[in-house]
Short mmCIF file of the C-alpha atoms (twelve columns), coordinates in Angstrom:
data_MODEL
# 
_entry.id   MODEL 
# 
loop_
_atom_site.group_PDB 
_atom_site.id 
_atom_site.type_symbol 
_atom_site.label_atom_id 
_atom_site.label_alt_id 
_atom_site.label_comp_id 
_atom_site.label_asym_id 
_atom_site.label_seq_id 
_atom_site.Cartn_x 
_atom_site.Cartn_y 
_atom_site.Cartn_z 
_atom_site.pdbx_PDB_model_num 
ATOM 1   C CA . UNK A 1   107.791 121.063 104.711 1 
ATOM 2   C CA . UNK A 2   107.957 117.626 105.603 1 
ATOM 3   C CA . UNK A 3   107.339 117.193 109.397 1 
ATOM 4   C CA . UNK A 4   110.060 116.225 111.353 1 
ATOM 5   C CA . UNK A 5   109.560 113.036 113.785 1 
ATOM 6   C CA . UNK A 6   111.379 112.328 116.825 1 
ATOM 7   C CA . UNK A 7   110.461 108.682 116.444 1 
ATOM 8   C CA . UNK A 8   110.344 106.527 113.040 1 
ATOM 9   C CA . UNK A 9   106.405 106.122 112.266 1 
ATOM 10  C CA . UNK A 10  106.966 102.490 111.309 1 
ATOM 11  C CA . UNK A 11  109.294 100.967 114.066 1 
ATOM 12  C CA . UNK A 12  109.369 103.574 116.557 1 
ATOM 13  C CA . UNK A 13  113.199 103.788 116.965 1 
ATOM 14  C CA . UNK A 14  114.236 107.519 117.880 1 
ATOM 15  C CA . UNK A 15  115.384 108.829 114.697 1 
ATOM 16  C CA . UNK A 16  118.548 110.603 116.420 1 
ATOM 17  C CA . UNK A 17  119.536 106.973 116.553 1 
ATOM 18  C CA . UNK A 18  119.409 106.448 113.169 1 
ATOM 19  C CA . UNK A 19  122.996 106.498 111.751 1 
ATOM 20  C CA . UNK A 20  121.615 107.746 107.983 1 
ATOM 21  C CA . UNK A 21  119.294 110.286 109.656 1 
ATOM 22  C CA . UNK A 22  116.108 108.804 108.199 1 
ATOM 23  C CA . UNK A 23  115.020 106.755 105.199 1 
ATOM 24  C CA . UNK A 24  115.292 107.764 101.592 1 
ATOM 25  C CA . UNK A 25  112.450 108.572 99.020  1 
ATOM 26  C CA . UNK A 26  112.118 107.224 95.562  1 
ATOM 27  C CA . UNK A 27  114.111 110.340 94.315  1 
ATOM 28  C CA . UNK A 28  116.897 109.831 96.779  1 
ATOM 29  C CA . UNK A 29  115.998 112.510 98.965  1 
ATOM 30  C CA . UNK A 30  115.546 112.096 102.826 1 
ATOM 31  C CA . UNK A 31  112.372 111.078 104.433 1 
ATOM 32  C CA . UNK A 32  111.835 112.276 108.067 1 
ATOM 33  C CA . UNK A 33  109.027 110.051 108.902 1 
ATOM 34  C CA . UNK A 34  110.478 106.871 108.563 1 
ATOM 35  C CA . UNK A 35  114.149 105.651 109.479 1 
ATOM 36  C CA . UNK A 36  116.528 104.028 107.233 1 
ATOM 37  C CA . UNK A 37  116.073 100.488 108.365 1 
ATOM 38  C CA . UNK A 38  112.147 100.817 107.642 1 
ATOM 39  C CA . UNK A 39  112.247 102.891 104.290 1 
ATOM 40  C CA . UNK A 40  114.491 102.753 101.465 1 
ATOM 41  C CA . UNK A 41  114.223 104.011 97.929  1 
ATOM 42  C CA . UNK A 42  110.523 104.904 98.285  1 
ATOM 43  C CA . UNK A 43  109.392 101.595 99.798  1 
ATOM 44  C CA . UNK A 44  109.298 99.801  103.136 1 
ATOM 45  C CA . UNK A 45  112.193 96.975  103.836 1 
ATOM 46  C CA . UNK A 46  109.515 94.789  105.645 1 
ATOM 47  C CA . UNK A 47  106.357 93.541  103.884 1 
ATOM 48  C CA . UNK A 48  103.435 92.043  106.341 1 
ATOM 49  C CA . UNK A 49  101.126 93.174  109.019 1 
ATOM 50  C CA . UNK A 50  101.763 95.168  112.263 1 
ATOM 51  C CA . UNK A 51  101.593 91.884  114.293 1 
ATOM 52  C CA . UNK A 52  104.299 90.079  111.929 1 
ATOM 53  C CA . UNK A 53  106.480 93.539  111.976 1 
ATOM 54  C CA . UNK A 54  106.197 93.697  115.751 1 
ATOM 55  C CA . UNK A 55  107.601 89.818  116.157 1 
ATOM 56  C CA . UNK A 56  110.423 90.755  113.441 1 
ATOM 57  C CA . UNK A 57  111.748 93.643  115.412 1 
ATOM 58  C CA . UNK A 58  110.878 91.719  118.789 1 
ATOM 59  C CA . UNK A 59  113.137 89.145  117.490 1 
ATOM 60  C CA . UNK A 60  115.963 91.401  115.889 1 
ATOM 61  C CA . UNK A 61  116.268 92.786  119.418 1 
ATOM 62  C CA . UNK A 62  116.775 89.661  121.043 1 
ATOM 63  C CA . UNK A 63  119.337 88.780  118.689 1 
ATOM 64  C CA . UNK A 64  121.039 91.962  119.255 1 
ATOM 65  C CA . UNK A 65  121.203 91.208  122.987 1 
ATOM 66  C CA . UNK A 66  118.206 92.842  124.561 1 
ATOM 67  C CA . UNK A 67  116.041 90.629  127.018 1 
ATOM 68  C CA . UNK A 68  112.652 89.273  125.900 1 
ATOM 69  C CA . UNK A 69  111.210 91.924  128.345 1 
ATOM 70  C CA . UNK A 70  113.069 94.969  126.787 1 
ATOM 71  C CA . UNK A 71  112.246 93.559  123.305 1 
ATOM 72  C CA . UNK A 72  108.424 93.497  124.209 1 
ATOM 73  C CA . UNK A 73  108.619 96.548  125.898 1 
ATOM 74  C CA . UNK A 74  109.909 98.769  122.838 1 
ATOM 75  C CA . UNK A 75  107.891 97.164  120.267 1 
ATOM 76  C CA . UNK A 76  104.580 97.108  121.955 1 
ATOM 77  C CA . UNK A 77  103.127 100.191 120.592 1 
ATOM 78  C CA . UNK A 78  104.178 99.577  116.917 1 
ATOM 79  C CA . UNK A 79  100.473 99.273  115.990 1 
ATOM 80  C CA . UNK A 80  99.593  102.672 116.981 1 
ATOM 81  C CA . UNK A 81  102.260 104.533 114.683 1 
ATOM 82  C CA . UNK A 82  101.255 106.468 111.635 1 
ATOM 83  C CA . UNK A 83  102.375 103.397 109.308 1 
ATOM 84  C CA . UNK A 84  100.273 100.874 111.103 1 
ATOM 85  C CA . UNK A 85  97.106  103.006 111.962 1 
ATOM 86  C CA . UNK A 86  96.560  103.695 108.111 1 
ATOM 87  C CA . UNK A 87  95.669  99.998  107.911 1 
ATOM 88  C CA . UNK A 88  92.014  98.833  108.107 1 
ATOM 89  C CA . UNK A 89  91.224  97.185  111.150 1 
ATOM 90  C CA . UNK A 90  87.673  96.736  110.196 1 
ATOM 91  C CA . UNK A 91  86.784  93.958  107.891 1 
ATOM 92  C CA . UNK A 92  85.501  95.290  104.136 1 
ATOM 93  C CA . UNK A 93  82.069  94.752  103.887 1 
ATOM 94  C CA . UNK A 94  80.092  94.707  100.476 1 
ATOM 95  C CA . UNK A 95  76.350  94.009  100.054 1 
ATOM 96  C CA . UNK A 96  74.679  93.488  96.220  1 
ATOM 97  C CA . UNK A 97  70.915  92.507  95.803  1 
ATOM 98  C CA . UNK A 98  70.354  90.009  92.615  1 
ATOM 99  C CA . UNK A 99  66.969  89.199  90.808  1 
ATOM 100 C CA . UNK A 100 67.845  85.667  91.142  1 
ATOM 101 C CA . UNK A 101 67.236  82.740  93.736  1 
ATOM 102 C CA . UNK A 102 69.601  81.654  96.489  1 
ATOM 103 C CA . UNK A 103 70.234  78.639  94.587  1 
ATOM 104 C CA . UNK A 104 71.402  80.106  91.423  1 
ATOM 105 C CA . UNK A 105 73.405  82.621  93.038  1 
ATOM 106 C CA . UNK A 106 74.938  79.661  95.333  1 
ATOM 107 C CA . UNK A 107 75.736  77.801  91.943  1 
ATOM 108 C CA . UNK A 108 77.680  80.595  90.711  1 
ATOM 109 C CA . UNK A 109 79.736  80.992  94.167  1 
ATOM 110 C CA . UNK A 110 80.621  77.458  93.935  1 
ATOM 111 C CA . UNK A 111 80.720  75.752  90.491  1 
ATOM 112 C CA . UNK A 112 83.921  76.312  88.940  1 
ATOM 113 C CA . UNK A 113 82.119  76.177  85.160  1 
ATOM 114 C CA . UNK A 114 80.125  79.108  86.549  1 
ATOM 115 C CA . UNK A 115 82.669  80.979  88.295  1 
ATOM 116 C CA . UNK A 116 85.128  81.351  85.465  1 
ATOM 117 C CA . UNK A 117 82.230  83.398  83.607  1 
ATOM 118 C CA . UNK A 118 82.307  86.005  86.178  1 
ATOM 119 C CA . UNK A 119 84.918  85.569  88.944  1 
ATOM 120 C CA . UNK A 120 88.348  84.103  88.316  1 
ATOM 121 C CA . UNK A 121 89.299  81.179  86.047  1 
ATOM 122 C CA . UNK A 122 89.923  78.490  88.786  1 
ATOM 123 C CA . UNK A 123 90.954  75.155  87.640  1 
ATOM 124 C CA . UNK A 124 89.604  72.873  90.501  1 
ATOM 125 C CA . UNK A 125 86.784  74.137  93.315  1 
ATOM 126 C CA . UNK A 126 84.421  72.288  95.504  1 
ATOM 127 C CA . UNK A 127 82.570  73.584  98.333  1 
ATOM 128 C CA . UNK A 128 84.080  71.683  100.781 1 
ATOM 129 C CA . UNK A 129 85.989  72.303  104.052 1 
ATOM 130 C CA . UNK A 130 89.618  72.253  103.927 1 
ATOM 131 C CA . UNK A 131 89.808  72.177  99.891  1 
ATOM 132 C CA . UNK A 132 92.652  73.935  98.619  1 
ATOM 133 C CA . UNK A 133 92.384  75.979  95.542  1 
ATOM 134 C CA . UNK A 134 94.505  78.649  93.464  1 
ATOM 135 C CA . UNK A 135 94.251  80.921  90.991  1 
ATOM 136 C CA . UNK A 136 96.125  83.723  89.483  1 
ATOM 137 C CA . UNK A 137 94.831  87.552  89.237  1 
ATOM 138 C CA . UNK A 138 95.884  90.682  88.823  1 
ATOM 139 C CA . UNK A 139 96.358  93.687  86.673  1 
ATOM 140 C CA . UNK A 140 98.293  94.222  83.019  1 
ATOM 141 C CA . UNK A 141 101.130 95.104  85.122  1 
ATOM 142 C CA . UNK A 142 101.634 92.169  87.380  1 
ATOM 143 C CA . UNK A 143 99.889  88.802  88.176  1 
ATOM 144 C CA . UNK A 144 99.756  87.066  91.459  1 
ATOM 145 C CA . UNK A 145 99.283  83.510  92.567  1 
ATOM 146 C CA . UNK A 146 96.575  83.670  95.069  1 
ATOM 147 C CA . UNK A 147 96.310  80.238  97.580  1 
ATOM 148 C CA . UNK A 148 93.221  79.411  98.961  1 
ATOM 149 C CA . UNK A 149 91.602  76.864  101.513 1 
ATOM 150 C CA . UNK A 150 87.871  76.726  102.439 1 
ATOM 151 C CA . UNK A 151 87.238  77.086  105.988 1 
ATOM 152 C CA . UNK A 152 83.210  77.274  106.126 1 
ATOM 153 C CA . UNK A 153 80.402  75.674  104.056 1 
ATOM 154 C CA . UNK A 154 76.621  76.052  104.766 1 
ATOM 155 C CA . UNK A 155 74.729  75.031  101.657 1 
ATOM 156 C CA . UNK A 156 73.062  77.609  100.161 1 
ATOM 157 C CA . UNK A 157 73.798  80.055  102.830 1 
ATOM 158 C CA . UNK A 158 77.558  80.658  103.522 1 
ATOM 159 C CA . UNK A 159 80.924  79.742  102.262 1 
ATOM 160 C CA . UNK A 160 84.438  81.023  103.594 1 
ATOM 161 C CA . UNK A 161 87.925  80.621  102.392 1 
ATOM 162 C CA . UNK A 162 91.464  82.207  103.048 1 
ATOM 163 C CA . UNK A 163 92.914  83.951  100.672 1 
ATOM 164 C CA . UNK A 164 96.505  85.009  100.783 1 
ATOM 165 C CA . UNK A 165 99.462  85.405  98.225  1 
ATOM 166 C CA . UNK A 166 102.664 83.244  97.223  1 
ATOM 167 C CA . UNK A 167 104.953 86.409  97.814  1 
ATOM 168 C CA . UNK A 168 103.503 87.275  101.424 1 
ATOM 169 C CA . UNK A 169 102.889 85.919  104.883 1 
ATOM 170 C CA . UNK A 170 99.509  87.837  105.360 1 
ATOM 171 C CA . UNK A 171 96.660  85.580  105.443 1 
ATOM 172 C CA . UNK A 172 92.886  87.209  104.866 1 
ATOM 173 C CA . UNK A 173 89.270  85.537  104.758 1 
ATOM 174 C CA . UNK A 174 86.896  86.018  102.181 1 
ATOM 175 C CA . UNK A 175 83.290  85.027  103.270 1 
ATOM 176 C CA . UNK A 176 80.141  84.903  101.016 1 
ATOM 177 C CA . UNK A 177 76.759  85.213  103.174 1 
ATOM 178 C CA . UNK A 178 73.401  84.635  101.197 1 
ATOM 179 C CA . UNK A 179 69.905  85.670  102.469 1 
ATOM 180 C CA . UNK A 180 66.716  85.256  100.651 1 
ATOM 181 C CA . UNK A 181 64.431  88.482  100.444 1 
ATOM 182 C CA . UNK A 182 61.148  88.429  98.760  1 
ATOM 183 C CA . UNK A 183 62.020  86.102  95.549  1 
ATOM 184 C CA . UNK A 184 65.583  87.939  95.365  1 
ATOM 185 C CA . UNK A 185 68.898  87.405  97.062  1 
ATOM 186 C CA . UNK A 186 71.140  89.667  98.961  1 
ATOM 187 C CA . UNK A 187 74.404  88.919  99.199  1 
ATOM 188 C CA . UNK A 188 77.137  89.941  101.844 1 
ATOM 189 C CA . UNK A 189 80.790  89.499  101.097 1 
ATOM 190 C CA . UNK A 190 83.118  90.238  104.348 1 
ATOM 191 C CA . UNK A 191 87.250  90.145  103.455 1 
ATOM 192 C CA . UNK A 192 88.741  90.024  106.773 1 
ATOM 193 C CA . UNK A 193 92.276  91.448  107.599 1 
ATOM 194 C CA . UNK A 194 92.750  92.968  104.055 1 
ATOM 195 C CA . UNK A 195 94.617  95.814  105.712 1 
ATOM 196 C CA . UNK A 196 97.209  93.437  106.806 1 
ATOM 197 C CA . UNK A 197 98.897  93.294  103.096 1 
ATOM 198 C CA . UNK A 198 101.668 96.074  102.280 1 
ATOM 199 C CA . UNK A 199 99.626  99.406  101.895 1 
ATOM 200 C CA . UNK A 200 102.594 101.034 99.750  1 
ATOM 201 C CA . UNK A 201 101.703 98.521  97.057  1 
ATOM 202 C CA . UNK A 202 98.770  99.975  95.325  1 
ATOM 203 C CA . UNK A 203 97.767  96.520  94.099  1 
ATOM 204 C CA . UNK A 204 96.930  95.323  97.652  1 
ATOM 205 C CA . UNK A 205 95.382  98.999  99.110  1 
ATOM 206 C CA . UNK A 206 92.265  99.353  100.685 1 
ATOM 207 C CA . UNK A 207 90.899  101.447 97.888  1 
ATOM 208 C CA . UNK A 208 92.055  98.480  95.546  1 
ATOM 209 C CA . UNK A 209 90.412  95.925  97.032  1 
ATOM 210 C CA . UNK A 210 87.006  97.785  97.636  1 
ATOM 211 C CA . UNK A 211 86.977  99.204  93.799  1 
ATOM 212 C CA . UNK A 212 87.770  95.166  92.761  1 
ATOM 213 C CA . UNK A 213 84.832  93.701  94.758  1 
ATOM 214 C CA . UNK A 214 82.429  96.344  93.786  1 
ATOM 215 C CA . UNK A 215 82.940  95.409  90.193  1 
ATOM 216 C CA . UNK A 216 83.253  91.473  90.701  1 
ATOM 217 C CA . UNK A 217 80.077  91.589  92.754  1 
ATOM 218 C CA . UNK A 218 78.109  94.976  91.538  1 
ATOM 219 C CA . UNK A 219 78.774  94.072  87.711  1 
ATOM 220 C CA . UNK A 220 80.102  90.956  86.741  1 
ATOM 221 C CA . UNK A 221 78.315  88.538  88.766  1 
ATOM 222 C CA . UNK A 222 75.119  91.014  88.353  1 
ATOM 223 C CA . UNK A 223 75.661  90.661  84.656  1 
ATOM 224 C CA . UNK A 224 76.111  86.955  84.798  1 
ATOM 225 C CA . UNK A 225 72.879  86.056  86.706  1 
ATOM 226 C CA . UNK A 226 70.866  88.659  84.667  1 
ATOM 227 C CA . UNK A 227 72.360  86.625  81.613  1 
ATOM 228 C CA . UNK A 228 71.303  83.142  83.170  1 
ATOM 229 C CA . UNK A 229 67.895  84.218  84.111  1 
ATOM 230 C CA . UNK A 230 67.494  85.536  80.357  1 
ATOM 231 C CA . UNK A 231 67.886  81.871  79.167  1 
ATOM 232 C CA . UNK A 232 65.167  80.240  81.159  1 
# 
């Protein structure tokens, strides 16, 4: 039996104040964890981070006649509710070692003609702070337009760029760092705020991003570098 909650585990509203008595699951049955304002037909009505949702609720309360203080008071604990506690607060980190020089790995990360061989097919890319680029990516069910802007560049050492989707306001940061180690290169990938994407969408789940980066760096880039070294 599903646990009865006194408060919505998305927005914190007392469930007894929900005129519908709770949200609805995909099969039409009632959901006793989330209210009808937050959860309908198996999906959350608001897509975004906990911080964005807090502001959304705060503004809704102010428009409804509540004071700014009351709106702040009643929304300050949203990030501690079950829905948002599931969101990964720590950045996603993946490390991989390659039998290649730092220069070769750097070229693979920053030259568009090489990137398309193991990464995404990016029409234009330059390792310059402020450079904006975009590309399509996803699975056989749906493709998403990725919007990015380079924020950090240290030649042969580090490059970072924002990573977001046209459909959502959430902005994450992807950072690649390179470390030379006895003729090889250790790469550290950090993806910050990835948990800010709506976790009820499997394409944006923590598990999906983890699996994706594991393949991209552990298989795709590794095989590309091995092939390139074999040409020498």
